[in-house]
N, C-alpha and C positions, 0 to 999 in steps of 0.2 A: 486569572489567565496571565501568563508571563509574556513579556514582549519577545518577539521572534528575533530581535537583534542580538540576543544572547547566543543564538545558534552557532555562529562562527566561533565565538569564544569557547563554547563547550566542546566543539570539535577539536580545536587547537589543544585544549586541555586534555582531551582524550588521547590525542596523539602523543602528548608529552608524557603521559603516564604509561606509555607502552612498555617501557623497559623495566618496570618495577618488579612484577612477580609473575612467573610463568605458571600457567595451569598444568596439572598433571595430564599426561597423554597416553599412558599405558592402557592395555586392554582392560575394559571394565572400570577404568578410573573415572572419577567425577571431576568436573571442572572446578578448580579452586578460584575463588574470586580474586581478580587482579586488584592490587592495591592502588588506590587513587592518591591517598595522602596519609601521612603519619605525623602525629604531633605528640610531643612528650614534654613533661615538665616535672620538676622535683621540688618538693617543699623543704622548709627549713629542717624538718625532722628526718629527711632522707627517704620519704615516700614518693615513689614515681608513678605518675599517671600517664598512660600511653593510649592515645585514641587513634584508631586506624579506620579510615573510610574506604570501603571497597568500591569497585567500579559500579556495582548495582545499588550503591547508596547505603548499604548496611554498615552500621557503626559499631565497632568493637572497642570496648573500653577495658583496659587492664590496669589495676592498681597493685603495684608491687611495694610491699612494706620494706622498711629498712632492714628487717631481719630476713628478707628473701622470700617470704610467703606472698602469694598473690591471689587475687580474685578477678574474674573476667565476666563481663556482661555484654550481650549482643542485642542491639536494638535497630529498628528501622527508623528512617527519618520521620518526623512528625507528620509531614504532608503525604506520605505514602498511603495508598488505599488499594491494596492488591485485589480486593473483591469488587472494586468499583468498575465503571464502564471504561473500556478501552476504545470505544467507537470513535471514528474520525479518520482524518488523513494526517500522517506524520511524515516528517523529514528526518532521515537518520543516517548513521554511518556505522559500519563494521570495521573495527580496528584490530588487525591480527596481532598476536603476541610476537610473531616473527617480524622484526623491523625491516626485513628485506622484502616483505609482502605488502603490496599497496592496500590502503584502506579503500572500502567500497561504499559509495553513497546510494541511498535508496529513497524512493517514495513508497510509503507504507499505507495501504488502504485496509482498514479494519471495520467490518460491519458491526452493528449492534449485537448480532448473534455470534460475534467473535470469529468470523471468517476473515482470513488474512491473505492479501495478495501484495507482494513486494516487487517493485520494478527497479532495477539498478540503473545508475546513470553511466553505464559503461559503454554504451553504444548509441547509434542514432540512425540505423538503417530503417527506411520506411518501405522497402520493397516487401519484406515479409514480417520481420519482427524488429523491435526496437532495442531490446536489452535482455540481459539475464533476468529470470523471474523466479520468485519463490511463492509457493502456494501452501497454505497450512493444511495439515492432516489432523491436528488436535490443538486445543487451547485449554489449558487447565489453570484455574485460579484457586488459591488458598490464601489465608491471611498472611502466610509467610512469603508468598511470592507467586509469580506466574511462570508457566512453562509452555512454550509454543514449539511444536514439532512441525517442520516444513519440509518440502521437497524443492530443491533448486533445479531449474531447467536452464540449460545453456542457450544462449542466443542462437537463433536459426536451428535449434535442436541439434547442435553439433555435439559429437562425442557420445558417451555411454548413457545409461539410464539416469534418471534424476538422482541427485545426491541428497542424502538425509542431512538435515540441519536441525539443531536444537538450540533454542535460546532460553535462558533462565534469568529472571530479573525482578525488578520491582516497578510498580505502576503508580504514577501520580496522575490521576485523570485530567485530561485537557492540559497537561503540562509536559511530562516526560515519561519515558520507559527506558530503563537502563539496567545493564547486567552483563552477563557473559554468554558466549556462544561456542558451539562445537560444530565443525563442518568437516567430516572426515578426520584427517590428521591435523587440520587447522583449528586453532582455538584463539580466542581473543575477547575483546569487550565490545559492547554496542551501546549506542544511545539514540533514541528517537525523540524528536521535539514536535509537539502538537502544532498543527498549522490551522488557525481559526478561519482562514480564508475559505475553507471548504464547508463552513457552516451555512445553513440556509436561513436567511432572514425574511424570506417571502414564501408564500405557499407555492409549491411546484406547479408550473403551468399545466403539467400532465393532469393535475387534479381537477382543473376547472375548464379546460378547453380541449376539443379535438385538435390535433396538430399534425403537420407534415413537415419534415425537414430532411435535407440531404447532407451526406458526408462524403468526402473523397479521400482516397489513399494517396497515390503518387502522381496520377495523371488525370486530366480532365475526363478521360473515358471511363475511369473507374469510379463508380458511385455506390453508395449504400443508402438506399431509400428507406426512410424511417417513418412509420405511421402509427399514431396512437389514437385510440377511440376511448372516450370516457368510460370507466368501468371495466376496461379490457387491458390486456398487456400491450406493451410497445413492441411492434414487429419491425424487423429490419431485414432487407434482402439486398443482395448485390445486383446492380443494374447499370445501364449506360444512359447517357444524356437523352437519346432519342426514345427511351422507354419511360421517361419520367411522367409524361402525360400531364393532364390537368389535375390539380389536387382536389378540386371540388366540382360537383355537378349540381344542377338545379332540379329539384323534384317537382311533382305536379302542383304542389302548393306554393312554389316559388322559394322554397328554403334551400340553403346551401347544404349539400350532402357530401361528406368526406368520401372520396373514391378509395377503393382498396389498393393494396400493394399490387405491383405488376405480377401477373400470374406466372411468368417464366423469368427466373433469375438468370443473369448472365455472369460469365467468369471474369475474374481479374487477370492481371498479367501472369500470374502463376498458374492459371487454369482452374482456380478454386471458385466454387459457387457457394455463397453464404446465405443461410436462412437463420435468422436470429431473433431472440426476444430480450427485451430489457425491462426490468421492473424496479420500482422505487424501493430501496432498502428501508429508509427512514426519512421522513420529511425534514428532519433537523440537519441532515448532512447531504452534501452533493456527492453521494455514492450510490451506485446502482448495481443490482445483480444483472449479469449478462450470460446468456446461453447461446452458443453458436453451433449450428449443424453445418459441417463443411463436406462437400461432395466434389467428385470429379478431379481430384488432385492428390498429391502425396500426403497432404495434411488431412485427408478425409477422416471424419470422426465427429463425436459430440463433445463439446468443450463447455466448461462452466468457469465463472470467475467474477471479477468485480471491475467496474468502470467508474471514472469520475470525469468531470468537465473542467476545462481550464480557460483562463483569461475571460472573465465575465465582462460584458459591456451592455449598454442600452442603445436602442434605436428609437428615433422620434416616431410617435404615433403607433408604437407597438405596445401591447398590454403587458409585456413581460420582458425580462432580460434574456440575453443570448450569451453564447460562449464561442470562442474561436476553435477549440479543440475538444475531442473526446479521447481520453487515454484509457486503455483497458488491458487486462491480463487474464487469459483463460487457459485451462489445461484439460486434457482428457485422461490424466493419470500417468501418462508416459511422455507426452509432448506438450508444447505450449504454443500459443499464438498471442503475441502482444504487440500493440501498435499504437500510433497516434493518428487519429482521423481528423481531417480538417473540415470545418463547416464552410459551406459554399454560400457566401452572402448573395451572389447573383442568382442563386437558385432558392434562396430563402423564401418560403411561401407563407409562413405564419410567424 
């Protein structure tokens, strides 16, 4: 596992390579790998060896003899494993070939089943949605490379239908994914760097204990009550402070019994009522499947996607760790909801 301190350096290098080689953009054209570096040397006999490294890490070596004949070989870096696991949370950047277009940074969530949700760092609205979002429609792996098709949803669902995006590259598990992308008329290179902070080094609390916890959106009045019962899914509904109630009651044998979610969900400031489920994707990663059913507002529909937790910390006398935020991205195929929900420590009940 490589040190994440190299991330900034890799991004700078990606930006520096921007002007090297333009991908073809005509109808039906395929993206040509952007050149990251070219090295050439000539021996005493006049034979020239040229090594070209593409943005996706593919290495092309051409040996040109003194008489003008040449031979070329193409190889992947030794540490590439395109059929390996891409699971985890990654930090990445899309660098357009057009130097007048800004690079875009992403947090990339990939489940062990190769479902991908990408959240851009282009905005910070907490009222409805936080950023542009991409959600995968397919993920193909061969020994030669990976191809991921996605749909990009604009922040606040502004503009037309989702835009098709395709990325093609090479995977080094738990290290990097890099290659080229096509998004409409825009082409360029991308690189994702694996972030080990989202690995789980303890058994998820959901596996061992019933739990109740609350999240908030933008105001104290907007809550998302979350209840998990061992062996069942994690349920989440929108509610308000006065509906939280007692998390546990005592049965006739004197045992604590987890109370159910409030029967009637209440709306947020946008008029939306949420009824959701969260499930553990893999105990090795802090990534969760999330499904949301939204009613009574313009965003009404059924949404699916991924969520992760942010800023882990411990509390004295608590049997498990906690997190400050939940970040999620879900879509219904034509629209998206993505946001950052804040854990309310004053309402923390387990």
